[in-house]
C-alpha positions, 0 to 999 in steps of 0.5 A: 481536440482528440489529443486534449480528450486523451490527455484528460482521460489519462489525467483522470486515470492517473487520479483513480490510480492515486486514489487506489494507492491511498485506499491500499494504504488506508486498508493496510493501516486498518489491518495494522490496527486490527492485528496489533490491537483488536486481535490480541484482546480477542485471542488472549495469550502473547500480544507481541506477535500480533503487535509486530504484525500490526507495525509491519502492516502500518509501515506498509500502509504508510509506504503506500500513501507516501509512494502513491503521492510521489507516483502521482506527482511523477505521472502528472509531471510526465503527462505535462511533458508529453512523456510516460512515467514507468513504475519504479521496479524497486518500489514494485519489488519492495511492496511485493516483498513486503506483502509476501513477508507480512503474509507469511508472518501472518500465517506463522502467527495464526499457526503457532499462536493456537 
């Protein structure tokens, strides 16, 4: 019984993590819309830097959603086998680098567009 409860808790934790990947993806897509469409209309001037940022955040958001699904499937399969599915280092590094690059690009657009 205790083993069954632990598996149930693990599956529920996995589900919460999957939903966090989806939330992160939707948040990045909302930022993409804001940066690419709303901010250029409010700021005036050249729109292309904001549109480029919007595309970057959109790609990041889609990456979160797609990788979140792949991760969910891998974790569920591992749980079914009684194993562990570690987070892929290259994906982790890719998301971190993507966030850093987009953060620096956002700072550059803010500083140099005014």
